[in-house]
N, C-alpha and C positions, 0 to 999 in steps of 0.2 A: 211568594212571588218568584223567588229564585227557582223553586221546584217547577213551577209552571213554565218558566223560561227554558229550563233544561228539557222539559218534555217537548216544548215547541221546537227547540233546536234539534232534538232527536228525530222528530217527525220530519222536519225540513231536510235533515241529513239523509234519511232513508228515501225520501221522495227524489232527492237529487241522485242518489246512487241508482235507484231503480230507473229513473228517467234516462240516465246515461247508458245503462245496460240495455234497456229496451230500444233506445235510439240506435245504438250500434247494431243490435239484432235486426231491426227493420232496415237499416242502411245496407246490411248484407244482402237482403232480398232485393232491395231497390237497385243496388249496383249491379248485381248479376243479371237482373231482369233487363236493365238498360243495355248491358253488354250483348244480350241476345235479341235486342230490339222488341222486347215485350212492352206493350203499352201499360204505363202505370198511371192510374187516375190520381191517387193521393198517397202521400207519405205523412202519417199522422202520429204524433206523440200524445197519448191520452185518448180518452173517449168523451162523449157528451158534446155539449155546445162548443163551437170553435171560438177560441180566443184570438187566434191568428190563422188566416187562411189565404195564402198568397202563392203566386207562381211567377216565374221569370218571364220577361218579354219573350215571345215566341217559344216559350216552354210549354210542355203539355201536362206536367205533374204539379199538383197543388201540394204545398208544404204547410202542414197545420199543427198547431198546438191547441189541445182541447182541455176542457175544464177539469176532467177527472184524470190525474196523472198516474194512473195505475194500469198501464198497458200501452198499446199502440198497434198500428197496422200499416201494411203497405198494400193498397188496393190495386190489383192487377187485372187486366182484361183477360177473361177466360176462367177466372176462379168461379166456384159455385155461387150463384146469385145473379141479380140483374145488374145492368150498368147503372152506376150511381146517378141520382137525379141531377139534371143540369148538364150532363155530358152527352156528347154525340157518340154513337156506336163507332168505334175505331175500325180500320180495315181488318178483315178476318186474319190476315197473315201476321198481325200484331198480337194475336191471342196466345196466352200461355199454353193453351191446348194444341196449338199448331206447330210449336217448336218441337224438335226432336226430344224423345223421352229423356235422354241423358242430359240435355240442356235444362229441361224442366226439373230434373232431379238436382242439378247444381243450383238452380234458383232456390229450390226448397231447402237445401242443406246449407246455403250460404249464411243464413242468420245464426244457426247454432255454431257454425265454424268460427265466425267472428266472435261470438260470445266466449267460446272456449279459448281462442287466442287472447282475447282481452283479459280473461281470467288469469292466464299464465303471465301476462304482462303486469297486471296489478299485483300479483303475488311477488314478482321480482322487484317491482317498485317498493313494495313494503319491506323487502329485505335490504335493498341497497340505498334507498333515498332517505331513510329515517333512522334515528337511533333506536336501539332495543334496550328495554329496561329489565332489571333483575333486582331481587332483594337479597340474594345470597350467592356466594361463590361455592364451587365444589372443590374439595381437596382430599388427597389421600391421607389416611391415618398412618402415622408412623409405626404403630403397633401392628397394623394389618394392611399391607399395601394393596390388597384386593378389595378393600372396602372404601367407598367414598362417602365423606360426610359433608354437610353444608355449614357454612359460616357466614355471618353477616357483618359488614363494617358498621360499627356502632359509635355514636357520640355518647360517651358515658356521663352519667350524673356525677356530681362531686363526690357523693358517697361511694359509688362504684369505683371511681378513679382512685380514691383514697384506699379502698380495700385492695385493689390491684397493686398499688405502690407498696403497700405493707406486706403483701404476700407473694409477689412475683418471684420467679426464679432469677438468679443473678444474670443469666445469659440473655434474658429477654427484657425489652423495654415495654412500658405500659402501652405504647402505640402498636405493639405487635399483637395485642390481644383482640379477639373478635368474639362476638356472641356465637356460641356453638349449638347447632341443631343436630342432635344425634340420630334422628331418623326422619325420613320424608314419606309422604303419602301422595297418591294421585299426581304422579309425574312432577313431584317437587313443588306443587302449588300449595300444599298444606304440609307443614312440618311440625314435629313434636318438639315442644320447648321444655316441658317438665312433666314428670309422671307422679309427682308427690305433692300436688297442690292442696291447700286446705282453705275452706271458707268457714268463717265463724258460724256456729250454730247449725252446721250441716255436717253430718257424720260421714258422708261418702268421700272416697278418694277421687280426685279429679286428674285427668290427663289434659294438659294445656297444649293447645295447638296455636300456631301462628298463621294467619291467612290475611295478607295485606289487602286493604280495600283500594289502595292506590300504589303505583310504583313510580309515579312521575315526580314525586317530591319526598323529602325526608318526613318521617312521621314517628310519633311516640310509640314505643313498643306496646304499651297497654291498650292502645286503640285498636289493635289487630289481634288480640288474644281471645280465644274461645275456650271455655272450660267444659269438657265432656266427661260423663261418667266412664269409669274404666270398663272395657269390654271383657267378656269371659274368655275371649280368644287369647290363647297363649302366644306371646311374641316368639319369633324364631330364635334359635341359639345365637345367630349373628347379632340380632337386635339386643338380646340380653347382655352380650359382651360389650355392647355400647352403652349399657346402663338403662336400657328400656325394659322395665319390669311389667308395664301395662300398656295396652293399646287403647285408643279412644273408641267408644261405641258411637260411630257416626250415624247409626240408625235412630238415635234419640237426639232430640233438640239440645243444643248447648244450653248451659245454665243461663237463666235470664236475670241479669242484675237489676233490671228495672223494677223487679218485685222485692228487692232487698232494701232494708232500712239504711239510710245514709249513716256512714260511720262503720258499717260492717267491715271487718278485717279480712283481708285475703293475703295469703302467702304462697310463694312458689320458689323453687330453687332454680337458679340459672347457672350455666357453665360458661366460663370464658376461657378460651384456649389461644395460645400463640400460634401464628401462622408464619412459615418461612418458605422461601423459594429454594428448591433443590433441583438442578437440571431443568429449569424452566417449568417445574411442576410445583403447585401449591401443596405444601405438606402441613397438616394440622397435627401439632404435638399434643395429643390427648393425655400424655403422661404428665404434662404440666398444666392441666386444666385446673382452674380455680372455681370452686362452687360458691355461689353467692345467694343468700336468702333474701329475696325481694319482697318487701312488705308494701301492700297497696291497701286502699280502702274505697268503699263505694261513696261517691259524691254525685249528687243530682242524678241518681238512678243509673250511674255508669261507673266504671273503674276510673280511679284518679290517674292522672299522668304519672309515668314512672320516672320521667326525667332522662330516660335513655332513648335516644333517637336512632332509628334504623335509617341509615343513609342510602339513598337511591344509587343504583349502579347503572350508568348510561354507557352504552357501547355501540360504536359505529362499526359495521362490518365492512371489511375491505372487499375489493372486487372478487377475489378468489373465494373468500368465505361466503360472500353473498350468493355466488353461483352454487356453491356446495349446499347452502341452506335451501336455496330454491329447488335444487334437485331432490331434496328430501321433503320439502313442503308440498310440492305438486302431487306426488303419490298419496300423501296424507290427505290433502284436500279432495282428490278424486275418490279415495276410499271412503271418506266421510259422506260424500254425496251418494255413492252407491249404497252404503250401509243405511242411510236415511230412507232411500226408496225401498230397499229390501224390507225394512222394518214395518212398512205399511202392510205387508202380507204376513206378519207374525202377530202373536198375541199382544205385542207392544202397541200395535196399531198406530195411532197418531201421536203417541207419547214423545217420540223423538223428532217430530216434524213441527216446524214453526212457520207461521205466516207473517204478514206485515206487522201485526201487533207484537208478536214475539221477537221479530228482528229489531223493531224499534226499541223494545224494552231492553234488549241486550247491548245496545250501543253505549250507554253511559259506563257500564262496567268494563267493556272492551277498551274504551278510551282511557279509563282510569288505570288499567293494567298495562297498556302498551302504547298509548297515544296514537298518532296518525298511522304508524306502522300497522297496528291492529285493524284500524278502519279500512285501510287499503287491502289487507289480507281478507277481511270480511267481505268486501266488495268483490274481490277475486273469487272467493268461495261461492258467492251468490251467482256470479256470472257463469262459472262452471256448472253450477246447479241448474241454471236456466238452459244451458246447452244440453245437458243430459235429459232434463225434463221434457224439453221440446222434441227430443228424438224418440220419445216413447210412442209406439204405434197406437195412440189413443185418439179417437175422433176429436177434431178441432185443434190438434197439435200438428206441427210440421212432420213428425214421424208418421202420422196417419196418412197425410197427403203423399209422403214418400212411398208408403206401402201400397197405396192405391196406384201410384205411378208405376211401381214395379209390377203389380198384378196386370195392369193394362199392357205394359211392355212385353210381358211374357205371354199373355193370352191373346194379344192382338185384338182385344175387345174392350170397349169403353165401359166402365162402371156407370150405370144409369145415374143421371144428374139428381133424380128424385131420391135415390138411395143415399148418395153423398150428402144431400141436403138434410135428410132425416138424421143420418149419423152425426153430422156436424152439430145439429141442434141438440141431439141427445148428449153429445160430448160436452157442449157448453153447459148444459144443465148440471151434469155430473161434476164438472170442474168447479162451477159456482157453488154447488153443494159441498164439495170438499173444502173450498176456500172458507165457506161459512163455518163448517165444523171445526177447522183448524183455528179460525179466529175466536170462536167461542172457547175452545180449549185453552188458547193463549190468555184470554181475559180471565177465565176461571183460575188458572195457575198463578196469575198476578194478584188476584183478590184474596185467594185462600193462603 
C-alpha cells in the first residue's frame, strides 16, 4: 500500500512539474503574441477533452485545461492549419504571418526564453531556499596536507564507545572521533569503508562501500553497506598510502545477502579518527586512527544493524555561498543537457535519455538524497532541457518555425503552407516515435 502511494505521489509530482513548465512556456508565446496584437484563439494546458474552457468577458482568448496533462499549446491566428471550429476568422492584420519577421521570431522564441529563465530561477531556489544534506565532511590529512579524506559524524554503539575510551590518545576525547572513509568514488557519492571484509563460507576478499539510501535522517551504518569483489585494478600510490590495498569491482553486482543463511557471520574493519579545527580547516589526525573490527550477521536475509548510526548533516547556504553554488550549478546543468542531446547521435543512443517514466522513477531517490532542494534542481534541469529541446530546428518544434521564419525573411519568399504542414506532421510522428522508444527503454530498465 505504501509503495503504491509513493508511486502515485511521484506521478502527481512529475505532472505538476511538467504542468508548470509547459504553462510558463506557452505563457511566453501568449504574452509576446498579445504584445504584437496577434490574435490568440486558445491557451491550453494539456491535450484531449477540455476539463475547463473559459474566457474573460470581452476577452478573445479561451483558457483551457485538458484531460491529458502532457503538453500544451497556444493557438494563434496565422499558424499552419485552419481556424479552430467555433471561431470566426479574425481580421487579417491580426495574423502571425502579417507581423514583421522580427516580431514573429520574438513570439516563437518567447517560450524557450521563459523556460530557460525559469530553469535558472528554480536552480537558485534549490540553492538558497532549502537545506542541503551530506553524509560526510572533508578534511585534510595531517600526514599529507594535499590529500583530503572524508569523515562522518557517528553515534557509536556502546561497544565502539567502550573501545574508543579504552584506546584513545590522551589528547583527544571520545567525542572527537569520527568514522573515517579513506577513499571516495564517483564524486564522493560512494566511499570505501573497508578493504578486508570477510563473509562466512565465502573465500573471496570483499571491498566494502558505503552508499546511503537517504540523507534526510540518521541511519544505521549496515543499512547502506555494499560488499563488492576486489577489482584486479591496482590502487594508486596515494590510495595505498591511505591503506587502500584493493578497489571494488563495480562492474559486478554487490554480494546479495538475501541468498545467505540467517546467522552467517560477516566481519569488517572500521577506522575511527579524531578531527580537530586548525585555522578554520578540519584536520583529520590519521596517526591517531583506531581500527575496530565490526562483527555483523545475516538476519531476515539482510545484515543486522550495527548499532552505529551515521548522523545527517544539514546545511543552509548563506546568500553569498548560494550565489557561488548557483554559478557552478548552471554550467553543470546546461552541460548535462547538451551532453544528453549529443549522446543521441553516438553509439550510446537513447541510453542516457529519459522520458516521463524515467523522470518519475528518479524522483524518490532524488528526494531521499536531498529533499526539496533536489526536486527544485531537477525541475530547473527539465526546464532548461525543454528550452534547448524546443530550439532544435526539427519539424513541430519552435526551432523549426524559427528556421522557416529566417528563411522567409532572407529569401523574401514564403515557404508553401503545404510543405510546412507535411513537415509538421512528419515531425510529430517522429517525436511521438522517439517518445515511445524512450518510454519502452525506461520501462525495460526498471523491470530488468
